[in-house]
LOMAR-514603 format. One record per residue (C-alpha): residue in one letter; x, y, z. Coordinates in steps of 0.001 Angstrom, whole numbers, plus 500000, padded with zeros to 6 digits. Last residue first. Example, Ala and Ser with C-alpha at 12.3 -4.5 7.8 and 13.67 -1.06 7.14 Angstrom:
<recs>
REC  aa       x       y       z
REC   S  513670  498940  507140
REC   A  512300  495500  507800
</recs>
This chain:
<recs>
REC  aa       x       y       z
REC   H  527921  518476  553323
REC   H  530330  518691  550836
REC   T  528885  518951  547270
REC   P  529026  515912  544907
REC   L  531390  516415  542019
REC   L  530665  517463  538287
REC   G  527838  519515  539379
REC   L  529240  522568  537847
REC   E  529752  524193  541091
REC   R  531103  521158  542232
REC   A  533634  521084  539479
REC   K  534543  524669  540080
REC   R  535399  523868  543623
REC   R  537506  520816  542744
REC   H  539413  523001  540109
REC   Y  540384  525470  542870
REC   T  541393  522646  545161
REC   V  543549  521282  542274
REC   S  545157  524487  541658
REC   N  545673  524950  545634
REC   V  547381  521749  545250
REC   S  549875  523250  542409
REC   K  549707  521980  538997
REC   G  552141  520116  536880
REC   L  549333  517709  535884
REC   P  551154  514453  536935
REC   A  552102  516158  540353
REC   A  548540  517686  541246
REC   I  546476  514397  541264
REC   D  548526  512920  543804
REC   A  549123  516238  545759
REC   R  545186  516753  546002
REC   S  544718  512864  547178
REC   Q  543451  510493  545032
REC   G  539963  508963  545938
REC   Q  538945  507515  542574
REC   E  536181  510129  542422
REC   T  539005  512953  542974
REC   G  541236  511728  540505
REC   E  538085  511851  537629
REC   V  537264  515198  538676
REC   I  541104  516441  538534
REC   P  541643  514715  535373
REC   R  538679  516358  534021
REC   L  539056  519667  534931
REC   T  542980  519942  533949
REC   P  542312  520630  530435
REC   R  539689  523720  531122
REC   V  538665  525522  527967
REC   H  539773  522577  525697
REC   D  538073  519869  527925
REC   L  535070  521943  528221
REC   A  534847  522141  524420
REC   K  534797  518216  524447
REC   A  532244  518282  527189
REC   F  529992  520828  525148
REC   R  530078  519014  522045
REC   A  529497  515449  523784
REC   E  526426  517567  525174
REC   K  525268  518409  521892
REC   T  525606  514881  520754
REC   R  523932  513655  523301
REC   L  520764  516118  522791
REC   E  520789  515471  518989
REC   A  520583  511720  519771
REC   E  517711  512282  522180
REC   L  515952  514527  519285
REC   A  516383  511640  516925
REC   N  515114  509306  519383
REC   F  511990  510858  520344
REC   A  511023  511997  516298
REC   Q  511667  507925  515559
REC   L  509349  507037  518567
REC   F  506995  509685  517191
REC   A  506844  508559  513595
REC   I  506578  504767  514603
REC   Q  503564  505644  516773
REC   W  502170  507516  514121
REC   A  502759  504748  511550
REC   M  501159  502279  514079
REC   A  498167  504619  514677
REC   E  497554  504709  510925
REC   K  497741  501143  510564
REC   G  495241  500435  513575
REC   T  495465  500317  517238
REC   F  496482  502716  520123
REC   R  497187  501017  523473
REC   M  500935  500910  522397
REC   A  500286  505068  522458
REC   L  500283  505236  526367
REC   F  503369  503430  527610
REC   A  505075  504904  524376
REC   F  504257  508460  525259
REC   G  505113  507957  528593
REC   D  508571  506466  527946
REC   H  509511  509058  525618
REC   T  508258  511608  528351
REC   L  504538  512865  528248
REC   R  503250  516149  529580
REC   Y  499772  515888  530339
REC   E  497002  518477  529557
REC   I  494578  520400  532013
REC   R  492397  523025  530876
REC   P  492504  527043  532101
REC   K  489985  529035  530170
REC   K  491238  531325  527716
REC   Q  488236  530926  525494
REC   A  490172  529108  523000
REC   D  491988  526853  525751
REC   L  494502  528168  528164
REC   Y  497000  525491  529098
REC   E  497754  523587  532231
REC   A  500131  521095  533188
REC   P  499982  517442  534714
REC   Q  503071  515095  534489
REC   F  502831  512009  533063
REC   N  506139  509936  532627
REC   L  508101  510752  536195
REC   Q  504992  510344  538079
REC   S  503505  507628  535994
REC   F  506765  505758  536824
REC   E  506844  506440  540610
REC   S  503544  504958  540878
REC   D  504415  501529  539698
REC   P  501650  499348  539523
REC   C  499897  501642  536978
REC   N  496223  501372  537328
REC   T  495555  505020  538287
REC   I  498033  506475  536390
REC   L  497056  504409  533218
REC   N  493409  505535  533596
REC   E  494175  509124  533939
REC   I  496366  508914  530549
REC   S  493424  507090  528856
REC   Q  491006  509972  530459
REC   I  493297  512687  529124
REC   V  493509  510719  525589
REC   N  489465  510869  525344
REC   K  489508  514359  526832
REC   H  491599  515314  523943
REC   Q  489644  513910  521250
REC   K  491415  511547  518939
REC   G  492983  511897  515496
REC   F  496097  510566  516370
REC   R  498361  513588  515640
REC   E  495839  515968  517354
REC   A  495353  513759  520300
REC   V  498995  513239  520876
REC   A  499690  516944  520587
REC   R  497125  517458  523171
REC   S  498401  515008  525563
REC   T  501683  516679  525340
REC   T  504963  515643  524042
REC   F  508463  515696  526140
REC   P  512300  515889  525605
REC   A  514447  516777  528460
REC   G  516340  519953  528681
REC   D  516016  520771  532235
REC   T  513384  523531  531328
REC   S  511572  520980  529246
REC   L  512074  520368  525646
REC   F  509244  519973  522924
REC   L  508356  516923  520426
REC   S  505246  517613  518524
REC   E  506963  519419  515586
REC   R  508708  516211  515252
REC   A  505880  513907  514839
REC   A  504966  516284  511941
REC   L  508318  516188  510680
REC   P  508084  512561  509991
REC   N  504984  513225  507619
REC   P  502471  510874  508918
REC   L  500997  508097  506859
REC   N  497507  508611  505294
REC   L  497238  505045  504686
REC   A  496416  505126  501046
REC   I  498980  508454  500722
REC   Q  501789  506085  502131
REC   S  501331  503519  499389
REC   M  500049  499957  499970
</recs>
């Protein structure tokens, strides 16, 4: 069968339904799922709430289905859910039919592509940081291995005070745990 006969999704349409949270994690919304799968939003909400109610792992449902608000056409606040990659997959696997399967594939490919882009971006930042602060990585790794400041400093040709400074910067960047 041809794509036109099945009304298969354009891969970009699924990608346009993905967003990034404030912490940089990709998500989609229950409204985007309803639109792409040709369902009423209230029915998607009901499906999500049934999943949440019946999910044997409440932590899974809390992490993957996060309630949020949006303003409808009349500027009234309405509920929607933000779905992670896993939340989307958990919900969408319940939809049936060839068109639903096509959208499932398109969404999963879009999630995977966006997550790969984010990993690549993070790797570029890590590489740039290694160039900007070439001693930061060996100091973090030495600290994680329990080496003393002197043992870390010697092969780097740095002072013990330099190691202390870089450890402090690493803690500020979240690369090492903070002191308690």
